[in-house]
C-alpha positions as CSV (number, residue, x, y, z in Angstrom):
1,M,36.4,15.6,-51.0
2,V,35.8,12.6,-48.8
3,N,38.7,11.1,-46.9
4,S,39.1,7.5,-48.0
5,E,40.2,6.5,-44.5
6,C,36.9,7.5,-43.1
7,T,33.9,5.2,-42.5
8,S,30.3,6.2,-42.0
9,T,27.8,5.3,-39.3
10,L,24.8,6.4,-41.5
11,S,23.8,2.7,-41.8
12,L,23.0,2.8,-38.1
13,V,20.4,5.5,-38.6
14,D,17.0,3.8,-38.9
15,D,13.6,5.5,-38.9
16,E,13.5,5.7,-35.1
17,L,16.9,7.4,-34.8
18,A,16.1,9.7,-37.8
19,S,12.9,10.9,-36.1
20,T,15.0,12.3,-33.1
21,L,16.7,14.7,-35.5
22,T,13.6,17.0,-35.2
23,G,15.0,17.8,-31.8
24,I,18.1,19.5,-33.1
25,V,18.4,23.0,-31.5
26,R,20.4,25.9,-32.7
27,G,21.2,29.5,-31.8
28,V,22.8,32.3,-33.8
29,E,25.1,35.1,-32.6
30,K,25.3,37.8,-35.2
31,E,27.5,40.9,-35.0
32,G,27.2,44.3,-36.8
33,L,28.9,47.6,-36.5
34,R,26.8,50.7,-35.9
35,V,27.8,53.3,-38.5
36,T,27.0,56.9,-39.3
37,A,25.2,58.1,-42.5
38,E,28.7,58.7,-43.9
39,S,29.6,55.0,-43.3
40,S,32.1,55.7,-40.5
41,I,32.1,53.8,-37.3
42,A,29.7,55.3,-34.7
43,Q,31.3,57.1,-31.7
44,T,28.1,57.1,-29.7
45,A,27.5,55.0,-26.6
46,H,25.2,52.0,-26.7
47,Q,21.7,53.3,-26.6
48,P,19.9,52.8,-23.2
49,A,16.8,51.8,-25.1
50,L,18.6,48.7,-26.2
51,G,19.3,47.7,-22.6
52,S,22.5,46.8,-20.7
53,T,25.2,45.1,-22.7
54,L,26.2,43.3,-19.6
55,T,23.0,41.7,-18.7
56,H,20.6,41.8,-21.7
57,P,20.1,38.2,-23.0
58,S,19.7,39.1,-26.7
59,I,21.4,42.4,-27.4
60,T,24.9,43.1,-26.4
61,T,28.2,44.3,-27.8
62,D,31.4,42.4,-28.7
63,Y,34.8,44.2,-28.8
64,S,33.7,47.7,-29.6
65,E,31.0,49.8,-28.1
66,A,29.8,50.2,-31.7
67,L,29.8,46.4,-32.5
68,L,26.3,45.2,-31.8
69,E,25.7,41.5,-31.2
70,F,22.3,39.9,-31.5
71,I,21.8,36.6,-29.8
72,T,18.9,34.3,-30.5
73,P,17.7,31.9,-27.8
74,V,18.1,28.1,-28.3
75,L,15.4,27.2,-30.8
76,D,14.4,24.0,-32.6
77,G,12.8,25.8,-35.7
78,V,14.9,27.0,-38.6
79,E,12.5,29.7,-39.7
80,A,11.9,30.7,-36.0
81,T,15.7,31.3,-35.7
82,V,15.8,33.6,-38.7
83,E,12.5,35.3,-37.6
84,Y,13.9,36.0,-34.1
85,L,17.0,37.5,-35.7
86,S,14.9,39.7,-37.9
87,D,12.8,40.9,-34.9
88,L,16.1,41.8,-33.1
89,H,17.2,43.8,-36.1
90,T,13.9,45.5,-36.4
91,F,13.9,46.5,-32.7
92,A,17.5,47.8,-32.7
93,S,17.2,49.6,-36.0
94,S,14.3,51.6,-34.6
95,K,16.4,52.7,-31.5
96,I,19.7,53.8,-33.1
97,E,18.2,57.0,-34.6
98,Q,20.3,58.1,-37.6
99,E,22.7,55.2,-37.5
100,R,22.6,52.0,-39.4
101,I,23.8,48.5,-38.9
102,W,26.8,47.6,-41.2
103,P,25.8,44.4,-43.0
104,A,29.3,43.1,-43.8
105,S,32.1,41.3,-42.0
106,M,34.8,43.7,-43.0
107,P,34.3,47.1,-41.4
108,C,33.2,50.5,-42.7
109,Q,35.6,53.5,-43.0
110,L,38.0,53.6,-40.1
111,E,40.4,56.3,-39.0
112,G,42.9,54.1,-37.2
113,D,42.8,52.3,-33.8
114,E,41.5,55.3,-31.9
115,S,38.4,55.5,-34.0
116,I,37.2,52.2,-32.6
117,P,35.8,52.7,-29.1
118,I,36.2,49.8,-26.7
119,A,33.0,48.4,-25.2
120,V,31.9,49.5,-21.8
121,Y,29.9,47.3,-19.4
122,G,29.5,49.4,-16.3
123,S,31.5,49.6,-13.1
124,S,30.8,46.2,-11.6
125,N,33.7,43.8,-11.2
126,V,32.3,41.5,-13.9
127,G,31.7,44.4,-16.2
128,T,35.2,45.8,-15.6
129,L,36.6,42.3,-16.3
130,K,34.9,42.3,-19.7
131,H,36.2,45.8,-20.5
132,V,39.8,45.1,-19.4
133,Y,39.8,41.9,-21.4
134,R,38.9,43.9,-24.5
135,Q,41.5,46.5,-23.6
136,G,44.0,43.7,-23.6
137,L,42.9,42.6,-27.1
138,G,43.4,46.1,-28.3
139,V,47.0,46.5,-27.0
140,R,47.9,43.0,-28.1
141,Y,46.6,43.0,-31.7
142,G,45.4,46.5,-32.4
143,R,41.8,47.6,-32.4
144,I,41.3,47.5,-36.2
145,M,41.3,43.7,-36.2
146,Q,38.6,43.8,-33.5
147,S,36.3,45.8,-35.9
148,I,35.6,42.7,-37.9
149,A,32.2,41.1,-37.5
150,G,30.9,37.6,-38.1
151,I,28.2,35.0,-37.3
152,H,28.5,32.2,-34.8
153,Y,26.3,29.2,-35.3
154,N,25.5,27.0,-32.2
155,F,24.4,23.5,-32.8
156,S,23.2,20.7,-30.5
157,L,21.6,17.3,-30.8
158,P,18.9,16.1,-28.3
159,D,19.5,13.4,-25.7
160,T,16.9,11.2,-27.4
161,F,19.3,11.1,-30.4
162,W,22.4,10.5,-28.3
163,Q,20.8,7.7,-26.3
164,A,19.6,5.8,-29.4
165,Y,22.9,6.5,-31.3
166,Q,25.0,5.2,-28.4
167,T,22.9,2.0,-28.2
168,K,23.3,1.4,-31.9
169,Q,27.0,2.3,-32.2
170,C,28.3,0.9,-28.9
171,P,25.7,-1.5,-27.6
172,Q,28.0,-3.1,-25.0
173,S,29.6,0.1,-23.8
174,D,29.5,1.1,-20.2
175,Q,30.5,4.7,-21.1
176,S,28.2,7.3,-19.6
177,L,25.9,9.2,-22.0
178,Q,27.7,12.5,-21.3
179,D,31.1,11.0,-21.9
180,F,29.8,9.5,-25.2
181,K,28.4,12.8,-26.2
182,S,31.6,14.6,-25.5
183,A,33.7,12.1,-27.5
184,Q,31.3,12.3,-30.4
185,Y,31.2,16.1,-30.4
186,F,35.0,16.1,-30.6
187,S,34.9,13.7,-33.5
188,L,32.5,16.1,-35.2
189,I,35.0,19.0,-34.5
190,R,37.9,17.1,-36.0
191,N,36.0,16.4,-39.1
192,F,34.7,20.0,-39.3
193,R,38.3,21.1,-39.4
194,R,39.0,18.7,-42.3
195,Y,36.0,19.9,-44.4
196,S,35.3,23.5,-43.4
197,W,37.0,24.7,-46.5
198,V,33.6,24.1,-48.2
199,L,31.9,26.6,-45.9
200,H,34.5,29.3,-46.8
201,Y,33.7,28.8,-50.4
202,L,29.9,28.6,-50.1
203,F,29.3,31.3,-47.5
204,G,32.5,33.5,-47.6
205,A,31.4,37.1,-48.3
206,S,34.5,39.1,-47.8
207,P,36.8,39.1,-50.9
208,V,37.4,42.8,-50.6
209,L,37.7,45.5,-48.0
210,D,38.1,49.3,-47.6
211,K,41.7,50.5,-47.7
212,S,41.3,52.2,-44.3
213,F,41.4,48.8,-42.8
214,L,45.0,48.5,-44.1
215,A,46.2,51.8,-42.5
216,G,49.9,51.6,-41.8
217,S,50.4,48.3,-43.7
218,S,52.6,48.1,-46.8
219,Q,51.7,46.1,-49.9
220,D,54.2,43.4,-48.9
221,E,52.5,43.0,-45.5
222,H,48.9,42.7,-46.7
223,G,49.4,41.2,-50.1
224,L,46.1,42.5,-51.5
225,D,45.6,44.0,-54.9
226,P,44.3,47.6,-55.3
227,L,41.1,46.8,-57.3
228,L,39.7,50.3,-57.1
229,E,40.8,53.6,-55.6
230,N,39.6,52.6,-52.1
231,T,38.9,48.9,-52.5
232,Y,41.5,46.2,-52.0
233,G,41.1,42.5,-52.3
234,L,42.0,39.4,-54.3
235,P,40.1,38.4,-57.5
236,Y,39.2,34.9,-56.4
237,A,39.1,35.4,-52.6
238,T,36.2,34.1,-50.5
239,S,36.8,35.3,-46.9
240,L,39.5,37.7,-46.2
241,R,38.0,37.9,-42.7
242,M,39.4,34.4,-42.1
243,S,42.8,35.1,-43.7
244,D,45.9,36.3,-42.0
245,L,44.4,39.8,-42.2
246,G,41.6,38.8,-39.9
247,Y,41.3,36.8,-36.7
248,Q,44.8,35.3,-36.8
249,N,47.4,35.8,-34.1
250,S,51.2,35.1,-34.4
251,A,51.5,34.8,-30.7
252,Q,49.3,31.8,-30.8
253,E,51.0,30.0,-33.7
254,E,53.1,27.9,-31.3
255,L,50.1,26.8,-29.2
256,H,49.1,23.2,-29.7
257,V,45.6,22.8,-28.5
258,S,44.5,19.2,-29.0
259,Y,41.0,18.2,-30.2
260,G,41.8,14.5,-29.6
261,S,39.4,14.3,-26.6
262,L,37.8,16.5,-24.0
263,D,40.6,15.7,-21.5
264,D,43.3,16.6,-24.1
265,Y,41.5,19.8,-25.0
266,V,41.1,21.0,-21.4
267,T,44.7,20.0,-20.6
268,T,46.3,21.7,-23.6
269,L,44.1,24.8,-23.5
270,S,44.8,25.2,-19.7
271,E,48.5,24.9,-20.4
272,A,48.3,27.6,-23.1
273,M,46.4,29.9,-20.7
274,G,49.3,29.6,-18.2
275,H,52.0,30.3,-20.8
276,K,53.8,33.7,-20.2
277,Y,54.6,35.8,-23.3
278,E,57.5,38.2,-23.2
279,A,55.9,40.8,-25.5
280,Y,52.8,41.0,-23.3
281,Q,55.0,41.2,-20.2
282,E,56.5,44.4,-21.7
283,I,53.1,45.9,-22.1
284,G,52.4,45.4,-18.4
285,V,49.1,44.6,-16.6
286,K,48.4,47.7,-14.5
287,V,50.3,50.8,-15.4
288,D,49.9,54.2,-13.7
289,G,46.8,52.8,-12.0
290,Q,45.1,51.7,-15.2
291,Y,44.7,48.1,-16.4
292,R,46.0,47.4,-19.9
293,Q,45.2,43.7,-19.9
294,L,44.1,41.0,-17.5
295,N,47.5,39.2,-17.4
296,T,50.6,38.6,-19.5
297,N,49.9,35.1,-20.6
298,V,49.5,34.2,-24.3
299,L,45.8,33.9,-23.5
300,Q,44.2,36.3,-21.0
301,I,41.2,33.9,-20.9
302,E,40.2,30.9,-23.0
303,N,38.0,32.9,-25.4
304,E,41.1,34.6,-26.7
305,Y,42.1,31.4,-28.4
306,Y,41.1,32.0,-32.0
307,S,39.5,28.7,-33.2
308,D,37.2,28.0,-36.1
309,I,35.0,25.9,-33.9
310,R,34.6,25.4,-30.1
311,P,33.1,22.8,-27.8
312,K,30.8,24.6,-25.4
313,R,28.8,24.2,-22.2
314,V,26.5,26.8,-20.6
315,T,28.3,28.2,-17.6
316,Q,27.0,28.9,-14.1
317,S,27.4,32.2,-12.4
318,G,31.1,33.0,-12.0
319,E,32.2,29.8,-13.7
320,K,34.9,29.7,-16.4
321,P,34.0,28.0,-19.7
322,I,36.8,25.6,-19.5
323,A,35.8,24.5,-16.0
324,A,32.2,23.9,-17.2
325,L,33.5,21.7,-20.0
326,R,35.8,19.8,-17.6
327,D,33.2,19.2,-15.0
328,R,30.1,18.6,-17.1
329,G,31.2,17.8,-20.6
330,V,30.3,19.2,-24.1
331,E,26.7,20.5,-24.5
332,Y,26.9,22.0,-27.9
333,I,29.4,23.2,-30.6
334,E,29.9,26.8,-31.8
335,V,30.9,27.3,-35.4
336,R,32.8,30.6,-35.7
337,I,33.8,31.0,-39.4
338,L,30.7,32.3,-41.0
339,D,30.8,35.7,-42.7
340,I,27.8,38.0,-42.7
341,N,26.1,37.9,-46.1
342,P,25.6,41.6,-47.0
343,F,22.9,40.7,-49.5
344,L,20.6,39.1,-46.8
345,A,18.8,41.4,-44.3
346,E,19.6,39.1,-41.4
347,G,23.0,38.1,-42.6
348,L,22.1,34.5,-43.2
349,S,19.2,32.5,-44.5
350,A,17.1,29.4,-43.5
351,Q,18.6,27.6,-46.5
352,Q,22.1,28.2,-45.1
353,I,21.0,27.0,-41.7
354,R,19.7,23.8,-43.2
355,F,22.9,23.2,-45.0
356,M,24.9,23.8,-41.8
357,D,22.8,21.2,-40.0
358,A,23.3,18.6,-42.7
359,F,27.0,19.4,-42.9
360,L,27.5,19.1,-39.2
361,L,25.7,15.8,-39.1
362,Y,27.9,14.6,-41.9
363,C,30.9,15.5,-39.8
364,L,29.4,13.5,-36.9
365,F,28.6,10.4,-38.9
366,S,32.0,10.3,-40.6
367,Q,34.2,8.3,-38.4
368,C,37.7,9.4,-39.3
369,P,41.1,8.8,-37.7
370,E,42.4,11.6,-35.6
371,V,44.2,14.4,-37.4
372,S,47.9,13.5,-37.6
373,H,50.9,15.9,-37.6
374,T,51.4,15.1,-41.3
375,S,47.8,15.9,-42.3
376,C,47.5,19.1,-40.3
377,P,49.5,21.1,-42.9
378,E,47.3,19.7,-45.6
379,I,44.2,20.8,-43.8
380,R,45.6,24.3,-43.2
381,D,46.7,24.6,-46.8
382,N,43.3,23.6,-48.2
383,Q,41.6,26.1,-45.9
384,R,44.0,28.9,-46.8
385,D,43.8,28.2,-50.5
386,V,40.0,28.3,-50.5
387,I,40.0,31.5,-48.4
388,L,42.4,33.3,-50.8
389,R,41.4,31.9,-54.2
390,G,38.4,29.6,-53.8
391,R,36.8,30.7,-57.0
392,D,39.9,30.3,-59.1
393,P,39.1,27.7,-61.9
394,S,42.5,26.2,-61.6
395,L,42.4,25.6,-57.8
396,T,43.3,22.2,-56.6
397,L,43.1,20.8,-53.0
398,Q,45.3,18.2,-51.4
399,R,44.0,14.8,-50.4
400,G,46.6,12.4,-49.1
401,G,49.3,14.2,-50.9
402,E,47.5,14.2,-54.2
403,A,46.1,17.2,-56.0
404,V,42.3,17.1,-56.6
405,P,40.5,19.8,-58.7
406,F,38.4,21.9,-56.4
407,K,35.2,21.4,-58.2
408,T,35.6,17.6,-58.0
409,A,36.4,17.7,-54.3
410,A,33.5,20.0,-53.5
411,T,31.0,18.0,-55.5
412,E,32.1,14.7,-53.8
413,L,31.7,16.3,-50.4
414,I,28.3,17.9,-51.2
415,D,27.1,14.5,-52.6
416,A,28.1,12.9,-49.3
417,I,26.3,15.7,-47.3
418,M,23.2,15.0,-49.3
419,E,22.8,11.7,-47.5
420,T,22.4,13.4,-44.1
421,A,20.1,16.0,-45.7
422,K,17.8,13.1,-46.8
423,L,17.7,11.9,-43.2
424,L,16.7,15.4,-42.1
425,D,14.0,15.5,-44.8
426,K,12.7,12.2,-43.6
427,A,12.5,13.5,-40.0
428,H,10.8,16.7,-41.0
429,D,8.7,15.1,-43.8
430,S,10.0,17.7,-46.3
431,F,12.4,18.3,-49.1
432,E,13.8,21.5,-47.8
433,Y,17.1,20.1,-46.6
434,S,17.8,18.4,-50.0
435,S,16.9,21.7,-51.7
436,A,19.4,23.5,-49.6
437,I,22.1,21.0,-50.8
438,Y,21.1,21.4,-54.4
439,A,21.5,25.2,-54.0
440,Q,25.0,24.8,-52.7
441,Q,26.0,22.5,-55.6
442,A,24.8,25.3,-57.9
443,K,27.4,27.6,-56.3
444,V,30.1,25.0,-57.0
445,D,29.0,24.8,-60.7
446,D,28.7,28.6,-60.9
447,P,31.1,30.6,-58.6
448,T,29.2,33.9,-59.4
449,L,26.4,32.6,-57.3
450,T,28.5,32.6,-54.1
451,P,28.3,35.8,-51.9
452,S,32.0,36.5,-52.7
453,G,31.2,36.1,-56.4
454,Q,28.3,38.5,-56.1
455,M,30.5,41.0,-54.4
456,M,33.3,40.7,-56.9
457,E,30.9,41.2,-59.8
458,L,29.9,44.6,-58.3
459,V,33.5,45.6,-57.7
460,D,34.4,44.6,-61.2
461,A,31.7,46.9,-62.4
462,G,33.4,49.8,-60.7
463,N,31.6,49.9,-57.3
464,E,33.7,50.6,-54.2
465,F,33.3,48.3,-51.3
466,I,32.0,51.1,-49.0
467,D,29.4,52.1,-51.6
468,I,28.2,48.5,-52.1
469,I,27.7,47.8,-48.4
470,S,26.3,51.3,-47.6
471,E,23.6,50.7,-50.2
472,Q,22.8,47.3,-48.6
473,A,22.7,48.9,-45.2
474,N,20.2,51.5,-46.4
475,K,18.2,48.7,-48.1
476,H,18.1,46.6,-45.0
477,Q,17.2,49.6,-42.8
478,T,14.2,50.3,-45.1
479,H,13.2,46.6,-45.0
480,F,13.1,46.3,-41.3
481,A,11.2,49.6,-41.0
482,S,8.6,48.4,-43.4
483,L,7.9,45.1,-41.7
484,D,4.7,44.4,-39.8
485,K,5.9,44.8,-36.3
486,N,5.7,41.9,-33.9
487,T,4.2,44.3,-31.3
488,T,4.3,41.8,-28.4
489,F,7.9,40.9,-29.1
490,Q,9.0,44.6,-29.4
491,E,7.2,45.5,-26.2
492,N,8.8,42.6,-24.4
493,L,12.2,43.7,-25.6
494,S,11.6,47.1,-24.2
495,V,10.7,45.6,-20.8
496,I,13.8,43.3,-20.9
497,A,16.0,46.4,-21.8
498,K,14.8,48.2,-18.7
499,Q,15.2,45.1,-16.5
500,S,18.7,44.5,-17.8
501,I,19.7,48.0,-16.8
502,E,18.3,47.4,-13.3
503,Q,20.2,44.1,-13.1
504,Q,23.4,45.9,-14.0
505,H,22.9,48.5,-11.3
506,Q,22.2,45.7,-8.8
507,L,25.4,43.9,-9.7
508,E,27.3,47.2,-9.2
509,A,25.7,47.7,-5.8
510,D,26.3,44.1,-4.7
511,D,30.1,44.2,-5.2
512,T,31.9,43.9,-1.9
513,V,35.6,43.6,-3.0
514,S,37.9,45.7,-5.1
515,F,38.5,44.8,-8.8
516,D,42.1,44.0,-7.9
517,D,40.9,41.3,-5.5
518,Y,38.2,40.1,-7.8
519,L,40.7,39.7,-10.7
520,A,43.2,37.8,-8.5
521,E,40.5,35.4,-7.4
522,Y,39.1,35.0,-10.9
523,I,42.6,34.1,-12.3
524,K,43.0,31.4,-9.6
525,R,39.8,29.6,-10.4
């Protein structure tokens, strides 16, 4: 569904500019709960053989001690990215003994908040800060929400592209290259928010969940149907992870973070971070000598702002992300809405990555007016409708106040994305990007081909969610165990694990101030 108010800069992309697209780099951050043989969340500590969660560059944890997070380096090869993720899975699977990695976004069987252990990062001030921040998330929103897992996709275009693109788009401009890049990345972000409903449909993989996730909620609160004895969901849902059940926060509903420009984003996010919230004041910060949260603001730190996509810049030691953006501009963008595909060993595929690249380029080349207050509800409604009933044959989306059949809207959008896929094919002298687009159109034509459709077919056949994902976990464990090991890679990871533990100990030894003083200074930055 292409916005008629948008224009395209695709005509500016000649062979020279297209050739720079081989310099696109990407990185993947993929989470996965450690679970027991009985499909319950693991209560064990992070294995020392995996290294320090504080300092290891590729293996860490997110909210929970049991929530593994694998991080690829910045790579320019699609297959290399998936292969690196596979190698990380292979290494970790061999170190967690009888446990398995849960290959779904919605969690395994839970026994309430207390069954979800909060991640520990050692006794250093920076490690304590990470732990207390997560403690704050737990008391603010409950730990159950923090047991959800996902995939973050990081995307960046090379300076050779930006230099050529700026020359063709703004030949008389005296704007610095970095300012141009930041402005263009924010344009991409605004368009992403317009069109990201298609990603929920194509890659959403959480139409159902285990009833233990709903502990303490009434039918009116969660609004899900009891599909089987222990499986709840909605018949046409695509991604309950991205619904009100998942990473949503009522305390943030009144925040208005602007994506109009880098300056607007930094200003409005900074204001949000300084906004006190009465309910959090009642919780307290340090009670009986124990920290409950970092502060009583709506956001403890900027990462608490739940957004579908973020502008990012690699930070320096001790630097806040928002300060890095303010001082040095946008370096890359982070897409945060992707579900883990339970039917893929790594959780995503090279084909999906190629579609993501083409989609994000389409968002860049579509020059659209800024999102208005009147169009914001339309964008939110389209996203919500696809999340909750994306495979419903009667679904329509809103475009300028008019209802458009979902299949029509999706086909129009995918046709437009095909044009950027052809540019990528030209750059790489291949047809793999076009093939990735054709594969996604097939999902529009046949909803059973989507991950959510595959899941619902199994549920409709009488299989509980836990049993489906447990079977996939066993299958993937066997797969990684059977692979020909990249011996050098595995040995290097073992070395890095040991070094990371030494680095953590050194950080702990180097601290010279109390955590109270460290936190006070950190908040002032």
